[in-house]
C-alpha positions in Angstrom: 35.8 127.6 25.2 35.1 124.0 23.5 37.4 122.4 26.2 34.5 123.2 28.7 31.5 122.3 26.5 30.8 118.8 28.4 30.3 120.9 31.0 28.9 123.7 30.1 26.4 122.5 27.9 24.7 119.7 26.0 22.3 117.1 27.5 22.3 115.8 31.1 22.1 112.2 31.7 18.3 111.9 31.9 18.1 114.1 28.6 20.2 111.4 26.9 18.1 108.5 28.2 15.1 110.5 27.1 16.5 110.9 23.3 17.4 107.2 23.5 13.9 106.3 24.6 12.5 108.4 21.4 13.9 105.3 19.1 11.3 102.7 20.7 8.6 101.9 18.8 5.5 100.5 20.0 5.6 96.8 20.6 9.1 96.6 21.0 10.7 94.2 23.4 13.8 96.0 24.2 16.6 95.4 26.6 18.2 98.2 29.0 22.2 97.9 30.2 23.6 99.6 33.1 23.8 103.0 34.1 22.2 105.7 31.8 20.4 103.1 29.8 18.3 102.2 32.9 16.9 106.0 32.9 15.1 105.4 29.4 12.5 103.3 31.2 11.4 107.2 32.6 10.8 108.3 29.2 9.4 105.9 27.2 6.7 108.1 24.8 3.2 108.2 26.3 0.9 106.1 23.8 3.9 103.8 23.0 4.2 100.3 24.7 6.9 98.6 25.2 8.3 95.4 27.1 11.3 95.0 29.0 13.4 92.3 29.2 16.2 91.6 31.9 18.8 89.0 31.1 18.6 87.6 34.9 15.3 86.3 33.5 12.0 88.6 34.0 9.8 90.3 31.2 7.5 92.9 31.9 9.7 95.1 34.3 7.8 97.9 36.0 9.0 101.4 37.2 11.8 101.7 39.8 9.8 101.1 43.0 9.2 103.9 46.2 11.3 103.4 49.3 8.1 102.0 50.8 7.6 99.3 48.0 11.0 97.8 47.5 11.5 93.9 47.6 15.1 93.3 47.8 14.5 89.8 45.7 12.9 91.6 43.0 16.2 93.2 40.9 17.2 93.6 37.4 20.4 92.2 35.9 22.3 95.7 37.0 21.3 94.2 40.8 18.9 97.4 40.6 15.3 97.0 42.7 12.1 97.3 40.2 9.1 96.7 40.1 6.4 94.1 38.3 3.6 94.1 36.2 0.4 92.5 36.1 1.7 91.3 33.3 5.4 90.0 34.2 6.8 87.0 33.9 9.7 85.0 35.1 12.3 82.1 33.7 15.9 81.0 34.4 18.5 82.7 32.7 18.7 80.3 29.9 15.5 81.2 28.3 16.4 85.1 29.1 19.6 84.4 26.7 17.8 82.4 24.6 15.1 85.2 23.7 18.4 87.5 23.3 20.0 84.7 20.9 17.5 84.1 19.0 16.7 87.7 17.8 13.9 88.2 20.0 14.8 91.2 21.2 14.1 94.4 19.5 16.5 97.2 20.9 18.9 97.4 23.4 20.4 100.2 25.2 23.9 99.9 26.5 26.7 102.0 27.9 30.5 102.0 26.6 34.1 102.9 27.2 35.0 103.2 23.4 32.8 102.9 20.0 35.1 102.8 17.0 34.0 104.9 13.8 33.4 101.2 11.9 30.7 100.0 14.9 33.1 98.1 17.6 32.2 98.6 21.0 34.2 97.9 24.0 32.0 97.9 27.0 32.8 95.5 29.6 36.4 95.5 31.1 39.2 97.6 31.6 42.6 95.5 32.0 43.9 95.5 35.4 40.6 96.7 37.1 38.4 94.1 39.0 35.3 92.9 37.3 32.5 90.7 38.0 32.0 89.3 34.6 30.7 90.5 31.3 27.0 90.2 31.8 25.3 90.0 28.8 26.5 92.5 26.8 28.5 90.2 24.3 25.4 88.3 23.6 23.0 91.6 23.3 25.3 92.9 20.7 25.5 90.0 18.6 21.7 89.1 19.0 19.6 91.9 19.3 18.2 93.6 16.2 19.4 97.2 17.0 22.1 98.1 18.9 22.1 102.0 20.7 24.9 103.2 23.0 24.6 105.9 25.3 27.4 107.4 27.0 29.4 110.3 27.7 30.9 112.0 24.7 34.5 111.9 26.4 36.1 110.2 29.5 36.9 111.6 32.5 40.2 112.6 31.6 38.9 114.2 28.5 40.0 112.1 25.8 37.2 111.1 22.7 35.4 107.6 23.2 34.1 107.9 19.6 37.9 107.0 18.0 39.2 105.5 14.8 39.4 101.8 16.7 38.7 101.0 20.1 41.9 99.9 22.1 40.1 98.4 25.2 38.9 94.5 24.9 35.8 94.4 22.3 32.6 93.1 23.3 31.4 93.3 19.9 32.9 93.9 16.0 30.4 96.1 13.7 27.6 96.0 15.5 26.5 99.5 16.7 23.8 101.3 14.9 23.2 104.6 16.9 25.6 106.8 19.4 24.0 109.3 22.0 26.3 110.9 23.7 26.0 114.2 26.1 26.8 116.6 22.7 25.0 114.9 20.0 23.8 111.7 18.2 25.2 110.1 15.6 23.4 107.0 13.4 24.2 105.0 10.2 21.4 103.1 7.9 23.6 99.9 7.6 26.5 98.4 9.0 28.4 99.4 5.5 27.9 102.8 6.0 29.9 105.2 7.9 28.2 107.2 10.9 26.5 110.4 10.1 26.0 112.9 13.2 22.3 113.9 12.7 21.5 115.8 15.8 23.4 118.5 17.9 22.4 118.8 21.5 21.2 122.4 22.5 24.3 125.0 22.8 26.6 122.4 20.7 28.2 122.9 17.4 29.7 120.8 15.1 32.7 122.4 15.6 32.5 121.6 19.3 32.0 117.7 18.4 35.0 117.8 15.8 37.2 118.8 18.6 35.9 116.1 20.9 35.7 113.1 18.3 38.7 111.4 16.6 36.6 109.1 14.5 35.8 109.7 11.0 32.3 110.4 10.7 29.8 112.3 8.1 27.8 115.6 9.2 
């Protein structure tokens, strides 16, 4: 039965993004990665004002536009069409990365292919597969104050993605603060502490999580 957990129960992509959005705080400057993390923008809690930043030189990203509002020249770092706000500002990518490297971004939500039990992250390439570049992930995990990873608990072949040690090329070492998957949430209070299972998705048991996780963690 546990082999069918990711198909039958747990959170879908939007619910995972909504759970990540609960970590946003009023006044935060936030960078959202490609994939599921972009959906976080649709779930910012009422009464919470955050400023979204994009590595390609934009501060203050609006909601995704309707089809008749699309401006092909207005895109985020993931090449998705976006909208602007009255408060939006534009600048070169050098200034954008200076914000990231200077520690001025409070939180980033990223996807990942593997997370190690010590907080290492691998999310930028699979050897042998063509990639366009590493993007901003390496700078984000080094310069942003809080790193949240949102990902499927298992890869398409069913293998765990939260594992003892990453096997893919690393993006950063000992940097991840929280992991949100379709099954559960792991958190650690600091980078010297182990991850702890703090929340289960609907219909998921602690035994289900253990069966699909090879990393060590606290319950």
